[in-house]
mmCIF file of the N, C-alpha and C atoms, coordinates in Angstrom:
data_MODEL
# 
_entry.id   MODEL 
# 
loop_
_atom_site.group_PDB 
_atom_site.id 
_atom_site.type_symbol 
_atom_site.label_atom_id 
_atom_site.label_alt_id 
_atom_site.label_comp_id 
_atom_site.label_asym_id 
_atom_site.label_entity_id 
_atom_site.label_seq_id 
_atom_site.pdbx_PDB_ins_code 
_atom_site.Cartn_x 
_atom_site.Cartn_y 
_atom_site.Cartn_z 
_atom_site.occupancy 
_atom_site.B_iso_or_equiv 
_atom_site.pdbx_formal_charge 
_atom_site.auth_seq_id 
_atom_site.auth_comp_id 
_atom_site.auth_asym_id 
_atom_site.auth_atom_id 
_atom_site.pdbx_PDB_model_num 
ATOM 1   N N  . UNK A 1 1  ? 29.142 42.428 81.919 1.00 0.00 ? 1  UNK A N  1 
ATOM 2   C CA . UNK A 1 1  ? 27.718 42.357 82.141 1.00 0.00 ? 1  UNK A CA 1 
ATOM 3   C C  . UNK A 1 1  ? 27.324 40.891 82.335 1.00 0.00 ? 1  UNK A C  1 
ATOM 4   N N  . UNK A 1 2  ? 26.513 40.623 83.324 1.00 0.00 ? 2  UNK A N  1 
ATOM 5   C CA . UNK A 1 2  ? 26.032 39.271 83.606 1.00 0.00 ? 2  UNK A CA 1 
ATOM 6   C C  . UNK A 1 2  ? 24.800 38.965 82.760 1.00 0.00 ? 2  UNK A C  1 
ATOM 7   N N  . UNK A 1 3  ? 24.631 37.695 82.437 1.00 0.00 ? 3  UNK A N  1 
ATOM 8   C CA . UNK A 1 3  ? 23.483 37.274 81.640 1.00 0.00 ? 3  UNK A CA 1 
ATOM 9   C C  . UNK A 1 3  ? 23.063 35.865 82.027 1.00 0.00 ? 3  UNK A C  1 
ATOM 10  N N  . UNK A 1 4  ? 21.803 35.578 81.755 1.00 0.00 ? 4  UNK A N  1 
ATOM 11  C CA . UNK A 1 4  ? 21.262 34.228 81.882 1.00 0.00 ? 4  UNK A CA 1 
ATOM 12  C C  . UNK A 1 4  ? 20.684 33.848 80.525 1.00 0.00 ? 4  UNK A C  1 
ATOM 13  N N  . UNK A 1 5  ? 21.078 32.696 80.029 1.00 0.00 ? 5  UNK A N  1 
ATOM 14  C CA . UNK A 1 5  ? 20.643 32.207 78.727 1.00 0.00 ? 5  UNK A CA 1 
ATOM 15  C C  . UNK A 1 5  ? 19.887 30.903 78.943 1.00 0.00 ? 5  UNK A C  1 
ATOM 16  N N  . UNK A 1 6  ? 18.739 30.776 78.307 1.00 0.00 ? 6  UNK A N  1 
ATOM 17  C CA . UNK A 1 6  ? 18.024 29.500 78.275 1.00 0.00 ? 6  UNK A CA 1 
ATOM 18  C C  . UNK A 1 6  ? 18.117 28.977 76.853 1.00 0.00 ? 6  UNK A C  1 
ATOM 19  N N  . UNK A 1 7  ? 18.563 27.726 76.707 1.00 0.00 ? 7  UNK A N  1 
ATOM 20  C CA . UNK A 1 7  ? 18.719 27.158 75.372 1.00 0.00 ? 7  UNK A CA 1 
ATOM 21  C C  . UNK A 1 7  ? 18.108 25.765 75.331 1.00 0.00 ? 7  UNK A C  1 
ATOM 22  N N  . UNK A 1 8  ? 17.424 25.487 74.235 1.00 0.00 ? 8  UNK A N  1 
ATOM 23  C CA . UNK A 1 8  ? 16.890 24.157 73.958 1.00 0.00 ? 8  UNK A CA 1 
ATOM 24  C C  . UNK A 1 8  ? 17.459 23.707 72.621 1.00 0.00 ? 8  UNK A C  1 
ATOM 25  N N  . UNK A 1 9  ? 17.754 22.425 72.522 1.00 0.00 ? 9  UNK A N  1 
ATOM 26  C CA . UNK A 1 9  ? 18.425 21.857 71.361 1.00 0.00 ? 9  UNK A CA 1 
ATOM 27  C C  . UNK A 1 9  ? 17.549 20.732 70.816 1.00 0.00 ? 9  UNK A C  1 
ATOM 28  N N  . UNK A 1 10 ? 17.221 20.810 69.527 1.00 0.00 ? 10 UNK A N  1 
ATOM 29  C CA . UNK A 1 10 ? 16.369 19.812 68.897 1.00 0.00 ? 10 UNK A CA 1 
ATOM 30  C C  . UNK A 1 10 ? 17.064 19.236 67.660 1.00 0.00 ? 10 UNK A C  1 
ATOM 31  N N  . UNK A 1 11 ? 17.858 18.166 67.826 1.00 0.00 ? 11 UNK A N  1 
ATOM 32  C CA . UNK A 1 11 ? 18.464 17.518 66.664 1.00 0.00 ? 11 UNK A CA 1 
ATOM 33  C C  . UNK A 1 11 ? 17.371 16.912 65.774 1.00 0.00 ? 11 UNK A C  1 
ATOM 34  N N  . UNK A 1 12 ? 17.533 17.045 64.498 1.00 0.00 ? 12 UNK A N  1 
ATOM 35  C CA . UNK A 1 12 ? 16.541 16.529 63.555 1.00 0.00 ? 12 UNK A CA 1 
ATOM 36  C C  . UNK A 1 12 ? 16.924 15.122 63.116 1.00 0.00 ? 12 UNK A C  1 
ATOM 37  N N  . UNK A 1 13 ? 16.937 14.211 64.103 1.00 0.00 ? 13 UNK A N  1 
ATOM 38  C CA . UNK A 1 13 ? 17.270 12.813 63.843 1.00 0.00 ? 13 UNK A CA 1 
ATOM 39  C C  . UNK A 1 13 ? 16.676 11.959 64.955 1.00 0.00 ? 13 UNK A C  1 
ATOM 40  N N  . UNK A 1 14 ? 16.590 10.662 64.703 1.00 0.00 ? 14 UNK A N  1 
ATOM 41  C CA . UNK A 1 14 ? 16.036 9.752  65.706 1.00 0.00 ? 14 UNK A CA 1 
ATOM 42  C C  . UNK A 1 14 ? 16.958 9.592  66.911 1.00 0.00 ? 14 UNK A C  1 
ATOM 43  N N  . UNK A 1 15 ? 18.247 9.558  66.694 1.00 0.00 ? 15 UNK A N  1 
ATOM 44  C CA . UNK A 1 15 ? 19.219 9.340  67.770 1.00 0.00 ? 15 UNK A CA 1 
ATOM 45  C C  . UNK A 1 15 ? 19.631 10.691 68.355 1.00 0.00 ? 15 UNK A C  1 
ATOM 46  N N  . UNK A 1 16 ? 18.710 11.359 69.024 1.00 0.00 ? 16 UNK A N  1 
ATOM 47  C CA . UNK A 1 16 ? 18.924 12.753 69.432 1.00 0.00 ? 16 UNK A CA 1 
ATOM 48  C C  . UNK A 1 16 ? 19.577 12.923 70.799 1.00 0.00 ? 16 UNK A C  1 
ATOM 49  N N  . UNK A 1 17 ? 19.330 12.009 71.734 1.00 0.00 ? 17 UNK A N  1 
ATOM 50  C CA . UNK A 1 17 ? 19.798 12.242 73.104 1.00 0.00 ? 17 UNK A CA 1 
ATOM 51  C C  . UNK A 1 17 ? 21.320 12.395 73.226 1.00 0.00 ? 17 UNK A C  1 
ATOM 52  N N  . UNK A 1 18 ? 22.150 11.531 72.619 1.00 0.00 ? 18 UNK A N  1 
ATOM 53  C CA . UNK A 1 18 ? 23.605 11.711 72.742 1.00 0.00 ? 18 UNK A CA 1 
ATOM 54  C C  . UNK A 1 18 ? 24.093 13.051 72.181 1.00 0.00 ? 18 UNK A C  1 
ATOM 55  N N  . UNK A 1 19 ? 23.421 13.561 71.178 1.00 0.00 ? 19 UNK A N  1 
ATOM 56  C CA . UNK A 1 19 ? 23.807 14.841 70.575 1.00 0.00 ? 19 UNK A CA 1 
ATOM 57  C C  . UNK A 1 19 ? 23.518 15.994 71.524 1.00 0.00 ? 19 UNK A C  1 
ATOM 58  N N  . UNK A 1 20 ? 22.400 15.921 72.226 1.00 0.00 ? 20 UNK A N  1 
ATOM 59  C CA . UNK A 1 20 ? 22.062 16.947 73.214 1.00 0.00 ? 20 UNK A CA 1 
ATOM 60  C C  . UNK A 1 20 ? 23.028 16.885 74.389 1.00 0.00 ? 20 UNK A C  1 
ATOM 61  N N  . UNK A 1 21 ? 23.289 15.680 74.885 1.00 0.00 ? 21 UNK A N  1 
ATOM 62  C CA . UNK A 1 21 ? 24.203 15.507 76.020 1.00 0.00 ? 21 UNK A CA 1 
ATOM 63  C C  . UNK A 1 21 ? 25.600 16.000 75.665 1.00 0.00 ? 21 UNK A C  1 
ATOM 64  N N  . UNK A 1 22 ? 26.056 15.720 74.450 1.00 0.00 ? 22 UNK A N  1 
ATOM 65  C CA . UNK A 1 22 ? 27.376 16.186 74.019 1.00 0.00 ? 22 UNK A CA 1 
ATOM 66  C C  . UNK A 1 22 ? 27.450 17.709 74.044 1.00 0.00 ? 22 UNK A C  1 
ATOM 67  N N  . UNK A 1 23 ? 26.426 18.373 73.542 1.00 0.00 ? 23 UNK A N  1 
ATOM 68  C CA . UNK A 1 23 ? 26.395 19.839 73.562 1.00 0.00 ? 23 UNK A CA 1 
ATOM 69  C C  . UNK A 1 23 ? 26.456 20.359 74.995 1.00 0.00 ? 23 UNK A C  1 
ATOM 70  N N  . UNK A 1 24 ? 25.641 19.798 75.874 1.00 0.00 ? 24 UNK A N  1 
ATOM 71  C CA . UNK A 1 24 ? 25.629 20.235 77.277 1.00 0.00 ? 24 UNK A CA 1 
ATOM 72  C C  . UNK A 1 24 ? 26.984 19.993 77.931 1.00 0.00 ? 24 UNK A C  1 
ATOM 73  N N  . UNK A 1 25 ? 27.567 18.821 77.701 1.00 0.00 ? 25 UNK A N  1 
ATOM 74  C CA . UNK A 1 25 ? 28.878 18.508 78.296 1.00 0.00 ? 25 UNK A CA 1 
ATOM 75  C C  . UNK A 1 25 ? 29.951 19.487 77.845 1.00 0.00 ? 25 UNK A C  1 
ATOM 76  N N  . UNK A 1 26 ? 29.918 19.883 76.582 1.00 0.00 ? 26 UNK A N  1 
ATOM 77  C CA . UNK A 1 26 ? 30.904 20.853 76.098 1.00 0.00 ? 26 UNK A CA 1 
ATOM 78  C C  . UNK A 1 26 ? 30.692 22.217 76.740 1.00 0.00 ? 26 UNK A C  1 
ATOM 79  N N  . UNK A 1 27 ? 29.449 22.605 76.965 1.00 0.00 ? 27 UNK A N  1 
ATOM 80  C CA . UNK A 1 27 ? 29.171 23.875 77.661 1.00 0.00 ? 27 UNK A CA 1 
ATOM 81  C C  . UNK A 1 27 ? 29.679 23.812 79.095 1.00 0.00 ? 27 UNK A C  1 
ATOM 82  N N  . UNK A 1 28 ? 29.435 22.703 79.776 1.00 0.00 ? 28 UNK A N  1 
ATOM 83  C CA . UNK A 1 28 ? 29.925 22.535 81.149 1.00 0.00 ? 28 UNK A CA 1 
ATOM 84  C C  . UNK A 1 28 ? 31.447 22.621 81.180 1.00 0.00 ? 28 UNK A C  1 
ATOM 85  N N  . UNK A 1 29 ? 32.109 21.966 80.231 1.00 0.00 ? 29 UNK A N  1 
ATOM 86  C CA . UNK A 1 29 ? 33.575 21.960 80.183 1.00 0.00 ? 29 UNK A CA 1 
ATOM 87  C C  . UNK A 1 29 ? 34.155 23.351 79.978 1.00 0.00 ? 29 UNK A C  1 
ATOM 88  N N  . UNK A 1 30 ? 33.366 24.277 79.452 1.00 0.00 ? 30 UNK A N  1 
ATOM 89  C CA . UNK A 1 30 ? 33.854 25.637 79.205 1.00 0.00 ? 30 UNK A CA 1 
ATOM 90  C C  . UNK A 1 30 ? 34.065 26.416 80.497 1.00 0.00 ? 30 UNK A C  1 
ATOM 91  N N  . UNK A 1 31 ? 33.445 25.960 81.590 1.00 0.00 ? 31 UNK A N  1 
ATOM 92  C CA . UNK A 1 31 ? 33.622 26.630 82.869 1.00 0.00 ? 31 UNK A CA 1 
ATOM 93  C C  . UNK A 1 31 ? 32.525 27.605 83.253 1.00 0.00 ? 31 UNK A C  1 
ATOM 94  N N  . UNK A 1 32 ? 31.566 27.862 82.360 1.00 0.00 ? 32 UNK A N  1 
ATOM 95  C CA . UNK A 1 32 ? 30.460 28.747 82.737 1.00 0.00 ? 32 UNK A CA 1 
ATOM 96  C C  . UNK A 1 32 ? 29.454 27.949 83.575 1.00 0.00 ? 32 UNK A C  1 
ATOM 97  N N  . UNK A 1 33 ? 28.590 28.651 84.290 1.00 0.00 ? 33 UNK A N  1 
ATOM 98  C CA . UNK A 1 33 ? 27.572 27.989 85.102 1.00 0.00 ? 33 UNK A CA 1 
ATOM 99  C C  . UNK A 1 33 ? 26.502 27.405 84.191 1.00 0.00 ? 33 UNK A C  1 
ATOM 100 N N  . UNK A 1 34 ? 26.222 26.120 84.366 1.00 0.00 ? 34 UNK A N  1 
ATOM 101 C CA . UNK A 1 34 ? 25.239 25.415 83.541 1.00 0.00 ? 34 UNK A CA 1 
ATOM 102 C C  . UNK A 1 34 ? 24.279 24.675 84.466 1.00 0.00 ? 34 UNK A C  1 
ATOM 103 N N  . UNK A 1 35 ? 22.986 24.846 84.233 1.00 0.00 ? 35 UNK A N  1 
ATOM 104 C CA . UNK A 1 35 ? 21.964 24.094 84.971 1.00 0.00 ? 35 UNK A CA 1 
ATOM 105 C C  . UNK A 1 35 ? 21.032 23.462 83.952 1.00 0.00 ? 35 UNK A C  1 
ATOM 106 N N  . UNK A 1 36 ? 20.884 22.145 84.063 1.00 0.00 ? 36 UNK A N  1 
ATOM 107 C CA . UNK A 1 36 ? 20.078 21.373 83.119 1.00 0.00 ? 36 UNK A CA 1 
ATOM 108 C C  . UNK A 1 36 ? 18.758 21.000 83.780 1.00 0.00 ? 36 UNK A C  1 
ATOM 109 N N  . UNK A 1 37 ? 17.667 21.153 83.039 1.00 0.00 ? 37 UNK A N  1 
ATOM 110 C CA . UNK A 1 37 ? 16.389 20.626 83.507 1.00 0.00 ? 37 UNK A CA 1 
ATOM 111 C C  . UNK A 1 37 ? 15.762 19.802 82.389 1.00 0.00 ? 37 UNK A C  1 
ATOM 112 N N  . UNK A 1 38 ? 14.540 19.378 82.571 1.00 0.00 ? 38 UNK A N  1 
ATOM 113 C CA . UNK A 1 38 ? 13.924 18.428 81.642 1.00 0.00 ? 38 UNK A CA 1 
ATOM 114 C C  . UNK A 1 38 ? 13.717 18.972 80.236 1.00 0.00 ? 38 UNK A C  1 
ATOM 115 N N  . UNK A 1 39 ? 13.521 20.282 80.097 1.00 0.00 ? 39 UNK A N  1 
ATOM 116 C CA . UNK A 1 39 ? 13.173 20.815 78.777 1.00 0.00 ? 39 UNK A CA 1 
ATOM 117 C C  . UNK A 1 39 ? 14.159 21.818 78.208 1.00 0.00 ? 39 UNK A C  1 
ATOM 118 N N  . UNK A 1 40 ? 15.112 22.274 79.016 1.00 0.00 ? 40 UNK A N  1 
ATOM 119 C CA . UNK A 1 40 ? 16.074 23.259 78.520 1.00 0.00 ? 40 UNK A CA 1 
ATOM 120 C C  . UNK A 1 40 ? 17.304 23.273 79.415 1.00 0.00 ? 40 UNK A C  1 
ATOM 121 N N  . UNK A 1 41 ? 18.267 24.068 79.009 1.00 0.00 ? 41 UNK A N  1 
ATOM 122 C CA . UNK A 1 41 ? 19.500 24.248 79.769 1.00 0.00 ? 41 UNK A CA 1 
ATOM 123 C C  . UNK A 1 41 ? 19.709 25.736 79.978 1.00 0.00 ? 41 UNK A C  1 
ATOM 124 N N  . UNK A 1 42 ? 20.121 26.114 81.179 1.00 0.00 ? 42 UNK A N  1 
ATOM 125 C CA . UNK A 1 42 ? 20.421 27.513 81.491 1.00 0.00 ? 42 UNK A CA 1 
ATOM 126 C C  . UNK A 1 42 ? 21.931 27.690 81.601 1.00 0.00 ? 42 UNK A C  1 
ATOM 127 N N  . UNK A 1 43 ? 22.431 28.745 80.983 1.00 0.00 ? 43 UNK A N  1 
ATOM 128 C CA . UNK A 1 43 ? 23.833 29.139 81.077 1.00 0.00 ? 43 UNK A CA 1 
ATOM 129 C C  . UNK A 1 43 ? 23.854 30.494 81.757 1.00 0.00 ? 43 UNK A C  1 
ATOM 130 N N  . UNK A 1 44 ? 24.803 30.669 82.669 1.00 0.00 ? 44 UNK A N  1 
ATOM 131 C CA . UNK A 1 44 ? 24.824 31.916 83.425 1.00 0.00 ? 44 UNK A CA 1 
ATOM 132 C C  . UNK A 1 44 ? 26.260 32.370 83.629 1.00 0.00 ? 44 UNK A C  1 
ATOM 133 N N  . UNK A 1 45 ? 26.458 33.687 83.539 1.00 0.00 ? 45 UNK A N  1 
ATOM 134 C CA . UNK A 1 45 ? 27.780 34.257 83.747 1.00 0.00 ? 45 UNK A CA 1 
ATOM 135 C C  . UNK A 1 45 ? 27.964 35.519 82.933 1.00 0.00 ? 45 UNK A C  1 
ATOM 136 N N  . UNK A 1 46 ? 29.207 35.766 82.558 1.00 0.00 ? 46 UNK A N  1 
ATOM 137 C CA . UNK A 1 46 ? 29.533 36.938 81.757 1.00 0.00 ? 46 UNK A CA 1 
ATOM 138 C C  . UNK A 1 46 ? 28.931 36.792 80.351 1.00 0.00 ? 46 UNK A C  1 
ATOM 139 N N  . UNK A 1 47 ? 28.225 37.814 79.909 1.00 0.00 ? 47 UNK A N  1 
ATOM 140 C CA . UNK A 1 47 ? 27.533 37.783 78.618 1.00 0.00 ? 47 UNK A CA 1 
ATOM 141 C C  . UNK A 1 47 ? 28.475 37.394 77.475 1.00 0.00 ? 47 UNK A C  1 
ATOM 142 N N  . UNK A 1 48 ? 29.623 38.062 77.380 1.00 0.00 ? 48 UNK A N  1 
ATOM 143 C CA . UNK A 1 48 ? 30.541 37.797 76.270 1.00 0.00 ? 48 UNK A CA 1 
ATOM 144 C C  . UNK A 1 48 ? 31.078 36.369 76.314 1.00 0.00 ? 48 UNK A C  1 
ATOM 145 N N  . UNK A 1 49 ? 31.374 35.867 77.506 1.00 0.00 ? 49 UNK A N  1 
ATOM 146 C CA . UNK A 1 49 ? 31.859 34.489 77.629 1.00 0.00 ? 49 UNK A CA 1 
ATOM 147 C C  . UNK A 1 49 ? 30.796 33.490 77.189 1.00 0.00 ? 49 UNK A C  1 
ATOM 148 N N  . UNK A 1 50 ? 29.561 33.707 77.635 1.00 0.00 ? 50 UNK A N  1 
ATOM 149 C CA . UNK A 1 50 ? 28.485 32.795 77.249 1.00 0.00 ? 50 UNK A CA 1 
ATOM 150 C C  . UNK A 1 50 ? 28.280 32.815 75.740 1.00 0.00 ? 50 UNK A C  1 
ATOM 151 N N  . UNK A 1 51 ? 28.270 33.985 75.144 1.00 0.00 ? 51 UNK A N  1 
ATOM 152 C CA . UNK A 1 51 ? 28.064 34.081 73.698 1.00 0.00 ? 51 UNK A CA 1 
ATOM 153 C C  . UNK A 1 51 ? 29.207 33.424 72.925 1.00 0.00 ? 51 UNK A C  1 
ATOM 154 N N  . UNK A 1 52 ? 30.435 33.561 73.422 1.00 0.00 ? 52 UNK A N  1 
ATOM 155 C CA . UNK A 1 52 ? 31.566 32.879 72.789 1.00 0.00 ? 52 UNK A CA 1 
ATOM 156 C C  . UNK A 1 52 ? 31.380 31.363 72.845 1.00 0.00 ? 52 UNK A C  1 
ATOM 157 N N  . UNK A 1 53 ? 30.969 30.856 74.014 1.00 0.00 ? 53 UNK A N  1 
ATOM 158 C CA . UNK A 1 53 ? 30.733 29.419 74.166 1.00 0.00 ? 53 UNK A CA 1 
ATOM 159 C C  . UNK A 1 53 ? 29.619 28.969 73.225 1.00 0.00 ? 53 UNK A C  1 
ATOM 160 N N  . UNK A 1 54 ? 28.512 29.695 73.207 1.00 0.00 ? 54 UNK A N  1 
ATOM 161 C CA . UNK A 1 54 ? 27.398 29.309 72.336 1.00 0.00 ? 54 UNK A CA 1 
ATOM 162 C C  . UNK A 1 54 ? 27.794 29.309 70.866 1.00 0.00 ? 54 UNK A C  1 
ATOM 163 N N  . UNK A 1 55 ? 28.493 30.339 70.440 1.00 0.00 ? 55 UNK A N  1 
ATOM 164 C CA . UNK A 1 55 ? 28.908 30.412 69.033 1.00 0.00 ? 55 UNK A CA 1 
ATOM 165 C C  . UNK A 1 55 ? 29.768 29.203 68.670 1.00 0.00 ? 55 UNK A C  1 
ATOM 166 N N  . UNK A 1 56 ? 30.724 28.896 69.516 1.00 0.00 ? 56 UNK A N  1 
ATOM 167 C CA . UNK A 1 56 ? 31.637 27.783 69.251 1.00 0.00 ? 56 UNK A CA 1 
ATOM 168 C C  . UNK A 1 56 ? 30.907 26.436 69.294 1.00 0.00 ? 56 UNK A C  1 
ATOM 169 N N  . UNK A 1 57 ? 30.108 26.220 70.327 1.00 0.00 ? 57 UNK A N  1 
ATOM 170 C CA . UNK A 1 57 ? 29.508 24.901 70.522 1.00 0.00 ? 57 UNK A CA 1 
ATOM 171 C C  . UNK A 1 57 ? 28.325 24.637 69.598 1.00 0.00 ? 57 UNK A C  1 
ATOM 172 N N  . UNK A 1 58 ? 27.584 25.652 69.232 1.00 0.00 ? 58 UNK A N  1 
ATOM 173 C CA . UNK A 1 58 ? 26.536 25.451 68.226 1.00 0.00 ? 58 UNK A CA 1 
ATOM 174 C C  . UNK A 1 58 ? 27.178 25.082 66.891 1.00 0.00 ? 58 UNK A C  1 
ATOM 175 N N  . UNK A 1 59 ? 28.240 25.789 66.513 1.00 0.00 ? 59 UNK A N  1 
ATOM 176 C CA . UNK A 1 59 ? 28.943 25.467 65.262 1.00 0.00 ? 59 UNK A CA 1 
ATOM 177 C C  . UNK A 1 59 ? 29.485 24.043 65.297 1.00 0.00 ? 59 UNK A C  1 
ATOM 178 N N  . UNK A 1 60 ? 30.089 23.654 66.427 1.00 0.00 ? 60 UNK A N  1 
ATOM 179 C CA . UNK A 1 60 ? 30.611 22.291 66.560 1.00 0.00 ? 60 UNK A CA 1 
ATOM 180 C C  . UNK A 1 60 ? 29.492 21.267 66.405 1.00 0.00 ? 60 UNK A C  1 
ATOM 181 N N  . UNK A 1 61 ? 28.338 21.530 67.005 1.00 0.00 ? 61 UNK A N  1 
ATOM 182 C CA . UNK A 1 61 ? 27.207 20.605 66.877 1.00 0.00 ? 61 UNK A CA 1 
ATOM 183 C C  . UNK A 1 61 ? 26.757 20.476 65.425 1.00 0.00 ? 61 UNK A C  1 
ATOM 184 N N  . UNK A 1 62 ? 26.674 21.589 64.710 1.00 0.00 ? 62 UNK A N  1 
ATOM 185 C CA . UNK A 1 62 ? 26.293 21.533 63.296 1.00 0.00 ? 62 UNK A CA 1 
ATOM 186 C C  . UNK A 1 62 ? 27.315 20.728 62.489 1.00 0.00 ? 62 UNK A C  1 
ATOM 187 N N  . UNK A 1 63 ? 28.594 20.946 62.758 1.00 0.00 ? 63 UNK A N  1 
ATOM 188 C CA . UNK A 1 63 ? 29.638 20.225 62.020 1.00 0.00 ? 63 UNK A CA 1 
ATOM 189 C C  . UNK A 1 63 ? 29.611 18.733 62.327 1.00 0.00 ? 63 UNK A C  1 
ATOM 190 N N  . UNK A 1 64 ? 29.348 18.360 63.558 1.00 0.00 ? 64 UNK A N  1 
ATOM 191 C CA . UNK A 1 64 ? 29.339 16.943 63.944 1.00 0.00 ? 64 UNK A CA 1 
ATOM 192 C C  . UNK A 1 64 ? 28.054 16.226 63.554 1.00 0.00 ? 64 UNK A C  1 
ATOM 193 N N  . UNK A 1 65 ? 26.922 16.902 63.705 1.00 0.00 ? 65 UNK A N  1 
ATOM 194 C CA . UNK A 1 65 ? 25.640 16.206 63.660 1.00 0.00 ? 65 UNK A CA 1 
ATOM 195 C C  . UNK A 1 65 ? 24.682 16.671 62.572 1.00 0.00 ? 65 UNK A C  1 
ATOM 196 N N  . UNK A 1 66 ? 25.013 17.711 61.849 1.00 0.00 ? 66 UNK A N  1 
ATOM 197 C CA . UNK A 1 66 ? 24.118 18.174 60.791 1.00 0.00 ? 66 UNK A CA 1 
ATOM 198 C C  . UNK A 1 66 ? 22.988 19.033 61.319 1.00 0.00 ? 66 UNK A C  1 
ATOM 199 N N  . UNK A 1 67 ? 21.796 18.824 60.777 1.00 0.00 ? 67 UNK A N  1 
ATOM 200 C CA . UNK A 1 67 ? 20.658 19.690 61.083 1.00 0.00 ? 67 UNK A CA 1 
ATOM 201 C C  . UNK A 1 67 ? 20.212 19.584 62.542 1.00 0.00 ? 67 UNK A C  1 
ATOM 202 N N  . UNK A 1 68 ? 20.113 20.726 63.194 1.00 0.00 ? 68 UNK A N  1 
ATOM 203 C CA . UNK A 1 68 ? 19.608 20.836 64.561 1.00 0.00 ? 68 UNK A CA 1 
ATOM 204 C C  . UNK A 1 68 ? 18.931 22.191 64.677 1.00 0.00 ? 68 UNK A C  1 
ATOM 205 N N  . UNK A 1 69 ? 17.981 22.280 65.576 1.00 0.00 ? 69 UNK A N  1 
ATOM 206 C CA . UNK A 1 69 ? 17.352 23.557 65.891 1.00 0.00 ? 69 UNK A CA 1 
ATOM 207 C C  . UNK A 1 69 ? 17.782 23.955 67.295 1.00 0.00 ? 69 UNK A C  1 
ATOM 208 N N  . UNK A 1 70 ? 18.208 25.194 67.459 1.00 0.00 ? 70 UNK A N  1 
ATOM 209 C CA . UNK A 1 70 ? 18.519 25.754 68.774 1.00 0.00 ? 70 UNK A CA 1 
ATOM 210 C C  . UNK A 1 70 ? 17.559 26.911 69.026 1.00 0.00 ? 70 UNK A C  1 
ATOM 211 N N  . UNK A 1 71 ? 16.895 26.889 70.173 1.00 0.00 ? 71 UNK A N  1 
ATOM 212 C CA . UNK A 1 71 ? 16.010 27.973 70.592 1.00 0.00 ? 71 UNK A CA 1 
ATOM 213 C C  . UNK A 1 71 ? 16.666 28.621 71.805 1.00 0.00 ? 71 UNK A C  1 
ATOM 214 N N  . UNK A 1 72 ? 16.914 29.944 71.718 1.00 0.00 ? 72 UNK A N  1 
ATOM 215 C CA . UNK A 1 72 ? 17.683 30.643 72.746 1.00 0.00 ? 72 UNK A CA 1 
ATOM 216 C C  . UNK A 1 72 ? 16.897 31.841 73.271 1.00 0.00 ? 72 UNK A C  1 
ATOM 217 N N  . UNK A 1 73 ? 16.872 31.976 74.597 1.00 0.00 ? 73 UNK A N  1 
ATOM 218 C CA . UNK A 1 73 ? 16.319 33.166 75.260 1.00 0.00 ? 73 UNK A CA 1 
ATOM 219 C C  . UNK A 1 73 ? 17.451 33.814 76.036 1.00 0.00 ? 73 UNK A C  1 
ATOM 220 N N  . UNK A 1 74 ? 17.548 35.130 75.972 1.00 0.00 ? 74 UNK A N  1 
ATOM 221 C CA . UNK A 1 74 ? 18.642 35.870 76.608 1.00 0.00 ? 74 UNK A CA 1 
ATOM 222 C C  . UNK A 1 74 ? 18.061 36.898 77.568 1.00 0.00 ? 74 UNK A C  1 
ATOM 223 N N  . UNK A 1 75 ? 18.569 36.902 78.796 1.00 0.00 ? 75 UNK A N  1 
ATOM 224 C CA . UNK A 1 75 ? 18.153 37.863 79.805 1.00 0.00 ? 75 UNK A CA 1 
ATOM 225 C C  . UNK A 1 75 ? 19.380 38.555 80.370 1.00 0.00 ? 75 UNK A C  1 
ATOM 226 N N  . UNK A 1 76 ? 19.351 39.866 80.431 1.00 0.00 ? 76 UNK A N  1 
ATOM 227 C CA . UNK A 1 76 ? 20.419 40.603 81.108 1.00 0.00 ? 76 UNK A CA 1 
ATOM 228 C C  . UNK A 1 76 ? 20.261 40.367 82.607 1.00 0.00 ? 76 UNK A C  1 
ATOM 229 N N  . UNK A 1 77 ? 21.349 39.981 83.258 1.00 0.00 ? 77 UNK A N  1 
ATOM 230 C CA . UNK A 1 77 ? 21.321 39.728 84.696 1.00 0.00 ? 77 UNK A CA 1 
ATOM 231 C C  . UNK A 1 77 ? 21.241 38.242 84.996 1.00 0.00 ? 77 UNK A C  1 
ATOM 232 N N  . UNK A 1 78 ? 21.220 37.939 86.276 1.00 0.00 ? 78 UNK A N  1 
ATOM 233 C CA . UNK A 1 78 ? 21.214 36.549 86.711 1.00 0.00 ? 78 UNK A CA 1 
ATOM 234 C C  . UNK A 1 78 ? 19.887 36.200 87.373 1.00 0.00 ? 78 UNK A C  1 
ATOM 235 N N  . UNK A 1 79 ? 19.285 35.125 86.917 1.00 0.00 ? 79 UNK A N  1 
ATOM 236 C CA . UNK A 1 79 ? 18.091 34.584 87.549 1.00 0.00 ? 79 UNK A CA 1 
ATOM 237 C C  . UNK A 1 79 ? 18.505 33.642 88.670 1.00 0.00 ? 79 UNK A C  1 
ATOM 238 N N  . UNK A 1 80 ? 17.605 33.416 89.613 1.00 0.00 ? 80 UNK A N  1 
ATOM 239 C CA . UNK A 1 80 ? 17.815 32.393 90.626 1.00 0.00 ? 80 UNK A CA 1 
ATOM 240 C C  . UNK A 1 80 ? 17.501 31.048 89.976 1.00 0.00 ? 80 UNK A C  1 
ATOM 241 N N  . UNK A 1 81 ? 18.534 30.319 89.604 1.00 0.00 ? 81 UNK A N  1 
ATOM 242 C CA . UNK A 1 81 ? 18.342 29.056 88.896 1.00 0.00 ? 81 UNK A CA 1 
ATOM 243 C C  . UNK A 1 81 ? 17.823 27.952 89.809 1.00 0.00 ? 81 UNK A C  1 
ATOM 244 N N  . UNK A 1 82 ? 17.770 28.201 91.100 1.00 0.00 ? 82 UNK A N  1 
ATOM 245 C CA . UNK A 1 82 ? 17.250 27.216 92.047 1.00 0.00 ? 82 UNK A CA 1 
ATOM 246 C C  . UNK A 1 82 ? 15.824 27.534 92.487 1.00 0.00 ? 82 UNK A C  1 
ATOM 247 N N  . UNK A 1 83 ? 15.211 28.551 91.898 1.00 0.00 ? 83 UNK A N  1 
ATOM 248 C CA . UNK A 1 83 ? 13.851 28.960 92.267 1.00 0.00 ? 83 UNK A CA 1 
ATOM 249 C C  . UNK A 1 83 ? 12.869 27.826 92.021 1.00 0.00 ? 83 UNK A C  1 
ATOM 250 N N  . UNK A 1 84 ? 11.996 27.594 92.988 1.00 0.00 ? 84 UNK A N  1 
ATOM 251 C CA . UNK A 1 84 ? 10.920 26.622 92.833 1.00 0.00 ? 84 UNK A CA 1 
ATOM 252 C C  . UNK A 1 84 ? 9.638  27.245 93.334 1.00 0.00 ? 84 UNK A C  1 
ATOM 253 N N  . UNK A 1 85 ? 8.567  27.015 92.624 1.00 0.00 ? 85 UNK A N  1 
ATOM 254 C CA . UNK A 1 85 ? 7.274  27.576 93.019 1.00 0.00 ? 85 UNK A CA 1 
ATOM 255 C C  . UNK A 1 85 ? 6.492  26.546 93.796 1.00 0.00 ? 85 UNK A C  1 
# 
């Protein structure tokens, strides 16, 4: 089953940008489709693969960086990630 996930990452520290970039880079390295915009990141592909990546990389972020908030939206199917209004 295909899915589109929107995720936002909010590290609870002043030095937040490298922690967000590290999370995104690890998601990209996993091989799933990743599109980054100013306020969130979209992951697209097989539902089970995306969930495996999220489970692993969120845990890694917590272990490396401590407190962070992740906000996740899940949609069955694929959105047009290049859509512009």
